[in-house]
C-alpha positions as CSV (number, residue, x, y, z in Angstrom):
1,M,136.9,108.5,85.4
2,D,138.3,106.7,88.5
3,R,139.6,109.9,90.2
4,P,138.0,110.4,93.7
5,L,135.7,113.3,94.2
6,P,135.2,115.6,97.2
7,A,132.0,114.8,99.1
8,E,130.3,118.0,98.1
9,L,130.4,116.9,94.4
10,E,129.1,113.4,94.8
11,S,126.9,113.3,97.9
12,F,123.3,112.2,97.2
13,T,120.9,115.1,96.2
14,E,117.6,115.6,94.4
15,D,117.8,119.3,94.5
16,M,117.7,120.3,90.8
17,D,119.6,123.6,91.3
18,E,122.4,121.7,93.0
19,I,122.4,119.0,90.3
20,E,122.7,121.7,87.6
21,N,125.6,123.4,89.4
22,R,127.4,120.1,89.9
23,D,126.9,119.1,86.2
24,K,128.7,122.4,85.3
25,H,131.6,121.8,87.6
26,I,134.9,121.3,85.8
27,I,135.6,117.9,87.4
28,W,132.3,116.4,86.3
29,K,132.8,118.0,82.9
30,V,136.2,116.3,82.5
31,K,134.7,113.0,83.7
32,G,131.9,113.3,81.2
33,I,134.4,114.0,78.3
34,A,136.5,111.0,79.4
35,S,133.5,108.8,79.5
36,Q,132.4,110.0,76.0
37,M,135.8,109.6,74.4
38,T,136.4,106.1,75.8
39,Y,132.9,105.0,74.8
40,R,133.6,106.2,71.2
41,L,136.9,104.3,71.2
42,F,135.2,101.2,72.4
43,T,132.5,101.3,69.7
44,K,135.1,101.9,67.0
45,H,137.9,99.7,68.1
46,G,136.5,97.3,70.6
47,N,135.9,94.6,68.0
48,P,138.9,94.2,65.6
49,K,136.7,92.2,63.2
50,F,135.0,95.4,62.1
51,A,138.0,97.7,62.3
52,D,139.6,99.4,59.3
53,P,142.5,97.1,58.1
54,K,144.9,100.1,58.4
55,I,144.4,100.2,62.1
56,A,143.7,96.6,62.8
57,E,146.7,96.2,65.1
58,F,145.7,99.2,67.1
59,S,142.2,97.7,67.5
60,K,143.6,94.4,68.6
61,A,145.8,96.0,71.2
62,F,143.0,98.2,72.4
63,K,140.7,95.2,72.9
64,E,143.5,93.2,74.7
65,K,144.7,96.0,77.0
66,Y,141.9,98.5,77.6
67,V,138.4,97.2,76.9
68,I,138.1,95.4,80.3
69,P,139.7,98.0,82.5
70,L,137.5,100.7,80.8
71,L,134.5,98.6,81.4
72,E,135.4,98.4,85.1
73,S,135.6,102.2,85.2
74,H,132.4,102.8,83.4
75,L,130.6,100.1,85.5
76,Q,131.8,101.8,88.7
77,I,130.2,105.1,87.6
78,V,126.9,103.4,86.9
79,L,126.9,101.5,90.2
80,R,128.0,104.6,92.1
81,R,124.6,106.2,91.1
82,Q,122.8,103.8,93.5
83,T,123.8,105.9,96.5
84,N,125.6,109.0,95.1
85,F,125.2,111.9,92.7
86,V,126.8,111.2,89.3
87,G,127.2,113.8,86.6
88,S,124.6,113.4,83.8
89,K,127.1,113.2,80.9
90,A,129.4,110.8,82.7
91,L,126.5,108.6,83.7
92,N,125.0,108.7,80.2
93,F,128.2,107.5,78.4
94,A,128.9,105.0,81.1
95,L,125.5,103.5,80.5
96,K,126.2,103.4,76.8
97,Y,129.6,101.7,77.4
98,V,128.0,99.0,79.6
99,S,125.1,98.6,77.0
100,Q,127.7,98.0,74.2
101,S,129.5,95.6,76.5
102,T,126.5,93.2,76.5
103,K,127.1,92.6,72.8
104,M,130.6,91.1,73.1
105,P,131.4,87.7,74.7
106,L,134.6,89.1,76.3
107,T,132.9,92.0,78.1
108,M,129.6,90.2,78.8
109,T,131.5,87.5,80.7
110,K,133.0,90.3,82.9
111,L,129.6,92.0,83.2
112,K,127.5,88.9,84.2
113,P,128.3,89.0,88.0
114,F,126.9,92.6,88.1
115,I,123.7,92.0,86.0
116,E,121.3,91.4,88.8
117,K,122.7,94.4,90.8
118,L,122.1,96.6,87.7
119,L,118.6,95.2,87.1
120,Y,117.3,95.3,90.6
121,E,119.2,98.0,92.4
122,V,120.3,100.6,89.8
123,I,118.3,100.7,86.5
124,V,114.8,101.2,87.8
125,N,115.6,102.9,91.1
126,P,117.2,105.4,91.0
127,I,118.0,106.0,87.3
128,M,114.5,105.7,85.9
129,L,112.9,107.7,88.6
130,I,111.2,110.9,87.3
131,T,113.0,114.0,88.6
132,H,111.5,116.6,90.8
133,K,112.1,119.1,88.0
134,D,109.9,117.0,85.7
135,V,107.2,116.6,88.3
136,T,107.1,120.4,88.8
137,L,107.1,121.0,85.0
138,F,104.3,118.5,84.5
139,K,102.2,120.3,87.2
140,D,102.9,123.8,85.8
141,D,102.9,123.1,82.1
142,P,102.0,119.6,80.9
143,I,102.4,120.5,77.2
144,E,106.0,121.7,77.8
145,Y,106.7,118.5,79.8
146,L,105.5,116.3,76.9
147,R,107.6,118.4,74.4
148,S,110.7,118.1,76.6
149,Q,110.3,114.3,76.7
150,N,110.6,114.1,72.9
151,D,113.2,116.9,72.4
152,F,116.5,115.6,71.1
153,I,118.6,118.2,72.9
154,D,116.8,117.8,76.2
155,C,117.1,114.0,76.0
156,L,120.7,113.9,74.7
157,Y,122.3,113.3,78.1
158,A,119.3,112.1,80.0
159,P,120.3,108.9,81.7
160,K,116.6,107.8,82.0
161,N,116.4,107.5,78.2
162,T,119.8,105.9,77.8
163,V,119.2,103.3,80.5
164,V,116.2,101.9,78.5
165,D,118.7,100.6,75.9
166,L,120.8,98.9,78.6
167,L,117.7,97.3,80.0
168,N,116.7,96.0,76.5
169,Y,120.1,94.6,75.8
170,I,120.2,92.8,79.1
171,C,116.7,91.4,78.8
172,E,117.2,90.2,75.2
173,Y,120.5,88.4,76.0
174,K,120.6,84.6,75.6
175,S,123.7,82.7,76.7
176,S,122.8,80.0,74.2
177,K,121.1,80.4,70.8
178,K,119.1,77.2,71.6
179,Q,117.3,78.9,74.5
180,K,113.6,79.5,74.1
181,Q,113.6,82.6,76.4
182,P,116.3,85.2,77.3
183,D,118.3,84.7,80.5
184,Y,117.1,87.7,82.5
185,L,113.7,88.8,81.1
186,P,111.4,86.4,83.0
187,K,112.9,87.2,86.4
188,F,112.9,90.9,85.7
189,L,109.2,90.8,84.8
190,Q,108.5,89.0,88.1
191,F,110.4,91.7,89.9
192,C,108.2,94.3,88.2
193,V,105.0,92.5,89.1
194,Q,106.2,92.0,92.7
195,N,107.0,95.7,93.1
196,L,103.7,96.8,91.6
197,E,101.8,94.5,94.0
198,Q,103.8,95.8,96.9
199,Y,102.8,99.4,95.8
200,S,99.1,98.4,95.8
201,H,99.3,96.8,99.2
202,A,101.1,99.9,100.6
203,L,98.4,102.1,99.3
204,A,95.6,99.9,100.6
205,A,97.3,100.0,104.0
206,H,97.7,103.8,103.8
207,T,101.4,103.4,104.1
208,P,103.6,106.2,102.6
209,V,105.0,105.0,99.2
210,D,106.9,106.8,96.5
211,W,104.7,106.8,93.4
212,R,107.7,107.5,91.2
213,I,108.8,103.8,91.6
214,K,105.5,102.7,90.1
215,E,106.0,105.2,87.2
216,A,109.5,103.9,86.7
217,I,108.4,100.2,86.6
218,L,105.6,101.0,84.1
219,Y,108.2,103.0,82.0
220,A,110.5,100.0,82.1
221,I,107.8,97.5,81.0
222,G,106.9,99.9,78.2
223,G,110.5,100.0,77.1
224,L,110.6,96.2,77.0
225,F,107.4,95.8,74.9
226,E,109.2,94.6,71.8
227,E,111.2,92.1,73.9
228,I,108.1,90.7,75.7
229,E,105.8,90.6,72.6
230,P,107.4,87.5,70.9
231,Y,107.2,85.4,74.1
232,K,103.5,84.9,74.6
233,D,104.1,82.6,77.6
234,L,105.7,85.5,79.4
235,R,102.9,88.0,78.8
236,P,100.5,86.5,81.4
237,L,103.2,87.3,84.0
238,V,102.6,91.1,83.6
239,E,99.3,91.7,81.8
240,P,96.8,91.3,84.8
241,T,98.9,93.5,87.1
242,L,99.8,96.0,84.4
243,I,96.1,96.4,83.3
244,A,95.1,97.0,86.9
245,H,97.7,99.6,87.4
246,V,97.1,101.4,84.1
247,K,93.4,101.6,85.0
């Protein structure tokens, strides 16, 4: 997962043909397999409390020696996506590993310094941005586009779907059970409102603006609906702006 790549395999691109070719390249395939295998090891052996007694010693050693170094490798893959191309399968399982890491005190402690970078520089933009392939498909065949969004095979390694889980886990996290609100949810909602307002101001000023960012933010808020619903004092943060943009 940490092995360097030649520039032609990780330079930023939004060309869908180039993305498909890179995803098929043997190096990205191997990185994807490594990400998948280590994620499955983590979910099975990362917490010795839930391990089969027959392999409890292995699980304990795995947690002590490998859980944090593997988190660092997976996190690098996710953060790399901010400015570079990352293979879909590798990114998908890296996001899953980081998501799972929010559930354990050991890994969450390591993850905390990177949470804001994930929330404000990686999750919404670029990972949640709708692809040019989807834009074209929606224009040419809206029904097929809607089908693809709910197709298990099409969504299996789609980072946009996987990253919603990571967003939910981060935004539901409480560093103390006595807290009334989660640690990161209020600030993230303010971030969403601020970006939607900036989008409106840019349109009003006839300034070029990427509409995909608005779509991604609305997608993120929709994904957080169940997290927002119990906190009625948070809903006024987003409701007026959200209603205006949905209209």
